Each structure stands twice: as C-alpha cells, then as structure tokens.
DRENDO-1510 file (C-alpha; in Angstrom, 1 decimal, always signed):
<recs>
REC; n; res; u; v; w
REC; 1; MET; +2.5; -9.2; +12.7 .
REC; 2; ASN; -1.0; -10.6; +12.9 .
REC; 3; ILE; -2.9; -10.7; +9.6 .
REC; 4; SER; -6.5; -9.4; +10.0 .
REC; 5; ALA; -9.6; -10.2; +7.9 .
REC; 6; LEU; -11.4; -7.3; +6.3 .
REC; 7; THR; -15.1; -7.7; +5.4 .
REC; 8; HIS; -18.1; -5.4; +5.6 .
REC; 9; GLN; -21.7; -5.3; +6.8 .
REC; 10; GLN; -24.6; -3.0; +5.9 .
REC; 11; LEU; -24.8; +0.2; +7.9 .
REC; 12; PHE; -28.3; +1.6; +7.9 .
REC; 13; ARG; -29.4; +5.0; +9.0 .
REC; 14; PRO; -33.2; +5.5; +9.0 .
REC; 15; GLY; -34.6; +8.6; +7.5 .
REC; 16; SER; -37.2; +10.8; +9.2 .
REC; 17; GLU; -39.0; +14.1; +8.9 .
REC; 18; SER; -40.1; +16.2; +11.9 .
REC; 19; ASN; -41.1; +19.9; +12.1 .
REC; 20; GLY; -39.7; +20.6; +8.7 .
REC; 21; CYS; -36.3; +18.9; +9.4 .
REC; 22; THR; -35.5; +16.0; +7.1 .
REC; 23; VAL; -32.9; +13.3; +7.9 .
REC; 24; ALA; -31.7; +11.4; +4.9 .
REC; 25; GLU; -32.0; +7.6; +4.9 .
REC; 26; ARG; -28.7; +6.0; +4.0 .
REC; 27; TYR; -27.4; +2.5; +3.3 .
REC; 28; SER; -23.6; +2.3; +3.4 .
REC; 29; ALA; -20.9; -0.1; +4.3 .
REC; 30; ASP; -19.4; -0.6; +7.8 .
REC; 31; PHE; -15.9; -2.1; +7.7 .
REC; 32; LEU; -15.4; -5.2; +9.9 .
REC; 33; ILE; -12.0; -6.1; +11.0 .
REC; 34; ASP; -11.8; -9.7; +12.3 .
REC; 35; GLY; -15.6; -9.5; +12.6 .
REC; 36; GLU; -15.8; -6.4; +14.7 .
REC; 37; SER; -17.3; -3.1; +13.5 .
REC; 38; LEU; -14.6; -0.5; +12.9 .
REC; 39; LEU; -17.0; +2.3; +13.4 .
REC; 40; ARG; -18.1; +0.9; +16.8 .
REC; 41; THR; -14.5; +0.5; +17.8 .
REC; 42; LEU; -13.5; +4.1; +16.8 .
REC; 43; VAL; -16.5; +5.6; +18.6 .
REC; 44; LYS; -15.9; +3.4; +21.7 .
REC; 45; VAL; -12.2; +4.4; +21.9 .
REC; 46; ASP; -12.7; +8.1; +20.8 .
REC; 47; GLY; -16.0; +8.9; +22.3 .
REC; 48; GLY; -18.6; +11.0; +20.5 .
REC; 49; HIS; -21.5; +10.0; +18.4 .
REC; 50; ALA; -21.9; +7.2; +15.8 .
REC; 51; ASP; -24.0; +9.0; +13.2 .
REC; 52; PHE; -21.8; +8.4; +10.2 .
REC; 53; MET; -22.1; +6.6; +6.9 .
REC; 54; GLY; -19.3; +4.6; +5.4 .
REC; 55; CYS; -17.4; +5.8; +2.4 .
REC; 56; PHE; -19.3; +3.3; +0.2 .
REC; 57; VAL; -22.9; +4.5; +0.0 .
REC; 58; LYS; -25.7; +2.7; -1.9 .
REC; 59; GLY; -26.7; +4.6; -5.0 .
REC; 60; PHE; -23.4; +6.7; -5.3 .
REC; 61; ALA; -21.3; +4.7; -7.8 .
REC; 62; GLU; -18.8; +7.5; -8.7 .
REC; 63; PRO; -17.9; +8.3; -5.1 .
REC; 64; ALA; -17.6; +4.6; -4.4 .
REC; 65; ALA; -15.1; +4.1; -7.3 .
REC; 66; LYS; -13.1; +7.1; -6.0 .
REC; 67; ALA; -13.1; +5.6; -2.4 .
REC; 68; ALA; -12.0; +2.2; -3.8 .
REC; 69; ALA; -9.1; +3.9; -5.7 .
REC; 70; MET; -7.9; +5.7; -2.6 .
REC; 71; LEU; -8.2; +2.5; -0.4 .
REC; 72; LEU; -6.2; +0.6; -3.0 .
REC; 73; LEU; -3.6; +3.5; -3.1 .
REC; 74; GLN; -4.4; +4.1; -6.8 .
REC; 75; ALA; -5.5; +7.7; -6.1 .
REC; 76; VAL; -4.3; +10.4; -3.7 .
REC; 77; PRO; -6.6; +10.8; -0.6 .
REC; 78; ASP; -8.6; +13.9; -0.7 .
REC; 79; SER; -7.9; +15.0; +2.8 .
REC; 80; ALA; -5.1; +17.4; +3.6 .
REC; 81; SER; -3.7; +15.0; +6.2 .
REC; 82; GLY; -3.1; +12.3; +3.6 .
REC; 83; ARG; -5.5; +9.9; +5.3 .
REC; 84; VAL; -8.4; +8.1; +3.5 .
REC; 85; LEU; -11.9; +9.0; +4.8 .
REC; 86; LEU; -13.7; +5.9; +6.0 .
REC; 87; TYR; -16.7; +7.3; +7.8 .
REC; 88; VAL; -18.3; +10.7; +6.9 .
REC; 89; CYS; -21.3; +12.8; +7.5 .
REC; 90; PRO; -24.5; +10.9; +6.5 .
REC; 91; GLU; -26.2; +14.1; +5.3 .
REC; 92; CYS; -23.6; +15.6; +3.0 .
REC; 93; GLY; -20.5; +13.4; +3.0 .
REC; 94; ASP; -18.3; +16.4; +3.7 .
REC; 95; ILE; -15.2; +16.2; +5.9 .
REC; 96; GLY; -16.2; +19.6; +7.4 .
REC; 97; CYS; -18.9; +17.9; +9.5 .
REC; 98; GLY; -16.3; +15.5; +10.8 .
REC; 99; ALA; -14.9; +12.2; +9.6 .
REC; 100; TYR; -13.0; +9.2; +10.7 .
REC; 101; SER; -9.9; +8.5; +8.6 .
REC; 102; VAL; -7.0; +6.2; +8.3 .
REC; 103; ARG; -3.4; +6.3; +6.9 .
REC; 104; ILE; -2.8; +3.4; +4.5 .
REC; 105; GLU; +0.5; +1.9; +3.5 .
REC; 106; LYS; +1.3; -1.0; +1.3 .
REC; 107; THR; +4.3; -3.4; +1.0 .
REC; 108; ASP; +4.6; -6.1; -1.6 .
REC; 109; ASN; +2.2; -8.5; +0.2 .
REC; 110; VAL; +0.4; -6.4; +2.9 .
REC; 111; TYR; -1.8; -3.3; +3.3 .
REC; 112; VAL; -1.5; -1.6; +6.7 .
REC; 113; TRP; -4.2; +0.6; +8.2 .
REC; 114; GLY; -2.9; +2.7; +11.1 .
REC; 115; ASP; -2.8; +6.2; +12.4 .
REC; 116; PHE; -6.6; +6.5; +12.6 .
REC; 117; ALA; -7.9; +10.0; +13.3 .
REC; 118; TYR; -11.0; +12.1; +13.6 .
REC; 119; GLU; -10.7; +15.1; +11.4 .
REC; 120; ASN; -12.8; +18.0; +9.9 .
REC; 121; GLY; -10.4; +19.6; +7.4 .
REC; 122; TYR; -9.9; +22.9; +9.3 .
REC; 123; GLU; -8.3; +21.7; +12.5 .
REC; 124; GLU; -5.4; +19.4; +13.2 .
REC; 125; PRO; -6.6; +15.8; +13.0 .
REC; 126; HIS; -7.2; +14.2; +16.3 .
REC; 127; VAL; -5.2; +10.9; +16.3 .
REC; 128; ILE; -7.0; +8.0; +17.9 .
REC; 129; GLU; -4.7; +6.1; +20.1 .
REC; 130; GLY; -5.3; +2.4; +20.7 .
REC; 131; VAL; -6.8; +1.4; +17.4 .
REC; 132; GLY; -4.6; -0.5; +15.0 .
REC; 133; PRO; -2.4; -0.9; +13.2 .
REC; 134; PHE; -4.2; -3.6; +11.2 .
REC; 135; PHE; -2.4; -5.8; +8.6 .
REC; 136; PHE; -4.2; -7.3; +5.6 .
REC; 137; GLU; -3.0; -9.8; +3.1 .
REC; 138; ARG; -2.8; -8.1; -0.3 .
REC; 139; GLY; -5.0; -10.4; -2.3 .
REC; 140; ALA; -7.7; -10.7; +0.3 .
REC; 141; TYR; -7.7; -7.0; +0.9 .
REC; 142; GLU; -8.0; -6.1; -2.7 .
REC; 143; SER; -10.9; -8.6; -3.1 .
REC; 144; ALA; -12.7; -7.2; +0.0 .
REC; 145; ILE; -12.4; -3.6; -1.4 .
REC; 146; SER; -13.7; -4.7; -4.8 .
REC; 147; ARG; -16.7; -6.5; -3.1 .
REC; 148; VAL; -17.7; -3.5; -1.0 .
REC; 149; ALA; -17.2; -1.0; -3.8 .
REC; 150; ALA; -19.8; -3.0; -5.8 .
REC; 151; LEU; -22.6; -2.0; -3.4 .
</recs>
C-alpha cells in the first residue's frame, strides 16, 4: 500500500453573460493527489467535460462544513450510492446535472478513496475504472480536509 498526499489548489470558473444567459463565476477547491489534479485525472480517464466545481466552494460555509463531515465519515453521504460527491455542477451544485463521487473507507490509521464514479442520482452510477484506490495517512488526511474546508 502506497500512502498518497492529499492537498488542494484553487479551481476557478470564470463567469460570463451573453444573449441573456449568465454563467456563474465560481472559486472552489480541486483535490490534488500526489500533486496531480483529481478532476483532470477523472476527466482524462472517463472522458466528457471538465466544467465542474469542487465540493468546497468559496462563500458557501454551510455546504463546506457538510462536505467536510462526509469526507471525514462523520456524516452519511447524501448520494443514494453511498459515495461522497467531490465535483458537482458549477451552476447549481445538484447531483442531477452530473457529479464525480468517491467511496471512502477508514481504518485506524488510513482513509481510502476508491470506487470512483460519475453519477446523476437517477441512473446507476458509472464506475470509473483505473483511478485509485488512494490511501491517505489519517492525521495528514484530516488536516488536509480541515484546511480545504476553511476556504
């Protein structure tokens, strides 16, 4: 088992307005695993678009606290699959628009991220083969989640 490092970087989605259509500007967090963007990895392996925001969004403290609790296994994930939503729709944050998710397990000293999927809440999740599992040392993981939740 190789222990990975979990950090984050800012994920910026510029806003715009054209012909009466407004696109919301968003600052959120992209998870980095051993320095590599998890969103980029998921999109590369699964295909599709990369227009997502991370589950920690600047200016949304209550949802950030809820996301942190789920990532630390202190709250039940709000997806029917039992996975925690990592990347969601940048307009509304709803799973119905599509989301990347992960199943999280914890032992005494390690958190494990595996069984990544793309899901929308009304179809069976599409499991993404070839990404993970990732193992994180408990103390470092909990510190990383606390740091990103303080956005």
